[in-house]
C-alpha positions in Angstrom: -9.2 8.1 28.4 -8.2 7.4 25.0 -5.9 10.1 23.9 -6.2 11.2 20.0 -4.4 13.3 17.6 -6.8 14.0 14.9 -5.6 14.8 11.1 -8.0 16.0 8.4 -9.5 19.2 6.7 -12.3 19.2 4.4 -15.8 19.5 5.7 -16.2 15.6 5.3 -13.7 15.3 8.3 -15.6 17.8 10.7 -18.3 16.1 12.0 -15.4 12.9 12.4 -13.7 14.9 14.9 -16.7 16.5 16.6 -17.7 13.1 17.4 -14.9 12.1 18.9 -14.8 15.2 21.2 -18.8 14.6 22.0 -17.5 11.1 22.9 -14.7 12.2 25.8 -11.8 10.9 23.6 -9.1 12.7 24.9 -8.3 14.9 21.5 -4.9 16.2 22.4 -4.4 18.3 19.1 -5.8 18.5 15.7 -3.7 18.7 12.5 -5.0 20.5 9.4 -4.1 22.5 6.1 -3.4 26.3 6.5 -6.1 28.8 6.5 -6.9 29.5 2.7 -8.4 32.5 0.4 -11.8 31.2 -0.3 -14.1 33.1 -2.9 -14.2 36.0 -4.8 -13.3 38.7 -2.0 -10.8 36.1 -1.2 -11.2 36.3 2.9 -8.8 34.1 4.6 -11.1 31.1 6.0 -10.2 28.7 8.8 -10.9 24.8 7.6 -13.9 22.9 8.7 -12.0 20.9 10.9 -9.9 24.0 12.3 -13.3 25.6 13.2 -14.5 22.4 15.0 -11.1 22.5 16.9 -11.4 26.1 18.2 -14.7 25.9 19.5 -13.6 23.4 22.0 -9.9 24.9 22.8 -8.2 21.6 21.1 -4.7 22.7 20.0 -4.7 23.4 16.4 -1.5 22.8 14.3 -1.1 23.8 10.7 1.9 22.4 8.7 1.9 22.9 5.1 3.7 20.1 4.9 3.9 17.7 7.3 7.0 15.6 6.7 9.9 17.0 8.5 8.2 19.9 10.6 7.6 21.3 13.6 4.3 20.3 13.9 5.3 17.2 13.2 8.1 16.7 16.3 5.0 18.2 18.0 2.8 15.1 17.4 5.2 12.7 18.5 5.8 14.3 21.2 2.4 13.8 22.3 3.0 10.3 22.6 -1.3 10.1 21.7 -2.8 6.4 21.9 -4.0 6.8 18.2 -3.8 9.0 15.2 -6.8 9.2 13.6 -7.2 11.0 10.0 -9.7 11.9 7.6 -9.1 13.4 4.3 -6.2 14.8 5.6 -4.5 14.5 1.8 -0.6 14.2 2.9 1.4 11.1 3.5 2.3 10.2 7.0 6.0 9.5 7.9 7.0 6.2 9.3 8.4 8.0 12.2 4.8 10.0 12.7 2.5 6.3 12.3 5.2 5.0 15.0 4.7 7.8 17.2 0.8 6.5 18.2 0.6 4.0 21.2 -2.3 1.8 19.8 -2.3 3.0 16.0 -2.3 5.4 13.2 -6.0 4.5 11.7 -7.6 6.4 8.1 -10.9 6.9 7.9 -11.2 6.4 3.7 -14.1 7.3 1.3 -14.2 3.7 -0.5 -15.1 -0.1 -0.3 -10.9 -0.8 -0.2 -9.0 -2.2 -2.4 -11.0 -0.3 -4.5 -10.0 3.5 -5.2 -7.3 4.1 -3.3 -5.8 7.6 -3.5 -7.6 11.3 -3.1 -10.4 11.6 -5.1 -12.4 7.5 -4.5 -15.7 9.3 -4.3 -15.6 11.2 -8.0 -14.3 8.4 -9.2 -17.0 6.0 -7.5 -19.5 7.9 -9.5 -17.6 8.5 -12.5 -17.0 5.1 -13.4 -20.6 4.2 -12.7 -20.2 2.3 -9.8 -24.0 1.0 -7.5 -22.2 1.7 -4.3 -19.5 3.2 -2.3 -18.4 3.1 1.3 -16.1 3.5 4.3 -12.8 1.8 5.1 -11.4 2.0 8.3 -7.7 1.0 8.1 -4.2 1.0 9.3 -2.0 3.4 8.3 1.1 2.2 6.3 4.0 4.3 4.0 2.0 3.6 1.4 -0.9 5.2 -0.2 -4.5 3.7 1.6 -2.6 0.4 1.8 -3.3 -0.7 5.1 -4.8 -4.0 6.9 -8.3 -3.3 7.2 -10.3 -2.7 10.3 -13.8 -2.1 9.2 -16.1 -1.1 6.5 -19.5 -0.8 5.5 -21.3 0.4 1.7 -24.1 2.7 0.9 -25.8 2.7 -2.6 -25.2 5.5 -4.7 -28.6 6.5 -6.6 -29.1 8.2 -10.1 -29.7 11.8 -7.9 -26.4 11.6 -5.9 -23.4 13.6 -6.9 -20.0 14.0 -5.2 -21.2 16.7 -3.1 -24.1 14.6 -1.7 -22.1 11.4 -1.0 -19.6 13.1 0.7 -22.1 14.0 3.3 -23.3 10.7 3.5 -20.4 8.9 4.0 -19.2 11.4 6.5 -22.2 10.3 8.8 -21.2 6.8 7.6 -17.7 7.0 8.6 -18.5 8.9 11.9 -20.7 6.0 12.9 -18.4 3.3 11.6 -15.1 4.9 13.7 -17.6 5.4 17.0 -18.4 1.3 16.6 -14.8 0.5 15.8 -12.4 2.4 18.4 -14.0 0.5 21.3 -13.0 -2.6 19.9 -9.4 -1.5 18.8 -8.9 -0.3 22.2 -9.5 -3.5 23.7 -7.7 -5.2 21.5 -10.8 -7.4 20.0 -10.2 -6.8 16.4 -8.4 -8.5 13.6 -7.2 -6.6 10.9 -7.5 -8.0 7.2 -4.8 -7.5 4.6 -6.1 -5.8 1.4 -6.4 -8.3 -1.9 -3.6 -6.7 -3.8 -5.3 -8.4 -7.1 -8.1 -6.1 -6.3 -6.6 -2.7 -6.3 -7.7 0.1 -8.0 -6.7 4.3 -7.7 -8.4 7.1 -7.6 -5.7 10.1 -8.0 -6.4 13.6 -8.0 -8.5 14.5 -11.1 -6.5 16.0 -13.7 -7.8 19.0 -15.8 -8.3 16.7 -19.1 -10.6 14.7 -17.2 -13.1 17.8 -16.9 -13.9 17.6 -20.5 -17.0 15.6 -21.4 -16.8 13.1 -24.5 -20.1 13.0 -26.3 -18.5 9.6 -27.9 -19.5 8.4 -24.4 -23.0 7.0 -23.8 -25.4 9.5 -22.3 -25.3 7.7 -18.9 -21.6 7.7 -19.0 -21.8 11.5 -19.2 -24.2 12.2 -16.6 -21.7 9.7 -14.2 -19.0 12.2 -15.5 -20.9 15.4 -14.8 -22.5 14.2 -11.4 -18.8 13.1 -10.5 -17.9 16.5 -10.6 -19.7 17.9 -9.4 -20.3 20.8 -7.1 -16.3 21.2 -8.1 -14.7 21.7 -10.5 -17.5 20.9 -12.7 -17.8 19.3 -16.0 -17.4 21.1 -19.7 -17.7 20.5 -23.0 -16.9 23.1 -26.1 -20.5 24.1 -27.1 -21.6 26.4 -29.8 -17.5 27.4 -29.8 -17.6 28.4 -25.9 -16.4 26.1 -23.0 -19.5 25.5 -21.3 -20.0 23.7 -17.8 -22.6 21.1 -17.7 -24.1 21.6 -14.0 -27.2 18.7 -14.7 -28.2 16.4 -17.3 -30.4 13.6 -17.3 -30.1 10.5 -20.0 -32.9 9.8 -21.7 -34.4 5.9 -23.1 -34.7 6.9 -26.5 -32.7 5.8 -29.5 -31.5 8.5 -31.6 -30.1 8.6 -35.2 -28.2 11.8 -34.5 -24.2 11.9 -34.4 -22.8 12.6 -31.0 -23.2 16.5 -30.1 -25.9 17.1 -32.5 -28.9 18.6 -31.3 -31.8 15.5 -31.5 -34.5 18.6 -30.6 -34.6 22.0 -29.0 -38.0 23.3 -27.6 -38.4 26.6 -25.5 -37.7 24.6 -22.3 -35.8 21.7 -23.9 -32.6 20.9 -25.0 -31.7 17.2 -25.6 -28.3 16.1 -27.9 -27.1 13.0 -29.1 -24.4 11.3 -27.2 -22.8 7.7 -28.3 -24.2 4.5 -28.6 -27.1 6.4 -30.2 -28.3 7.2 -26.5 -29.7 10.6 -25.7 -29.0 13.1 -23.1 -31.5 16.2 -22.1 -29.4 19.2 -20.6 -31.0 21.0 -17.1 -28.5 23.1 -16.2 -25.6 25.1 -17.9 -22.8 27.8 -17.4 -21.8 29.5 -20.2 -18.1 31.0 -19.6 -18.2 34.3 -18.2 -22.0 33.9 -17.3 -23.7 32.6 -14.1 -25.2 29.2 -14.1 -28.7 29.0 -15.9 -31.6 26.9 -16.5 -31.9 25.5 -20.0 -35.0 27.5 -20.2 -33.2 30.5 -19.5 -30.3 29.8 -22.0 -32.8 28.8 -25.0 -34.1 32.6 -24.4 -30.9 33.8 -25.9 -30.8 31.4 -28.5 -33.7 31.4 -30.6 -31.4 31.1 -33.9 -29.3 28.3 -32.6 -29.6 24.8 -31.8 -31.5 23.6 -34.5 -32.3 19.9 -35.1 -29.3 18.2 -36.4 -26.7 21.0 -35.6 -23.2 20.0 -34.7 -22.8 21.8 -31.4 -20.3 20.0 -29.5 -17.0 20.4 -30.8 -13.6 18.8 -29.1 
């Protein structure tokens, strides 16, 4: 039986781990992030990957940082056939990678060599890509730069956000890994180097990237809103207040108002101008200190505001 040490943390990784267990691979240990306080009540919560491991009585290791830790030495001592990572979020030292007798592989959420880094799904949506996917690679010390073992693409629809794409990609990653492992173990796969001239990066989202720029087109704003949903959520300064934009719809009409001005307002509709004479319907938003609300509920409390031509978005 092929032995595996699995490394991952979020919900994206949990079904992948569960599938390895279901397929009777010998999962010797799971390495995941330490328990974190979650929600308004700050309840100490185990990661989704840890929850799967505990349900199957698998050893759980939780170093704050894997490099040089006692937990790393534990993995090395286990001498697994494979190390499999999925959204683990840390560099693995070469000494650890070499502990895997067959190899250390990663289930990465993009069509490499595009979008190496920690936020590939977010950037794929924010940049208006038509598709994304899963790439299974050998792990090397350089970030997401290993040779490719398998790849599968899926479309990004106009309704998808980062949350829905993570759910879809988790299933794709699970199935692609299960299809790849037997060939890898049997020595039947030839890895393909990544074309370095096609490499792009997807670093962790910075706070300044959360703010919407209404000089961009309505479609670009929509991409940013969906790419940052369900977290951290895009925002703009609207009516002088930091306001989160949960859902918007790009419209096909051409408008004359300047970016950030009101095109029209009814009891159930607020349309704002964006760049290149495009327009954007605001569906759901969240003013600072208030809950998320529909545009109808929001406008109920703004009877004398947001008149046609009013500049409501400022930088």
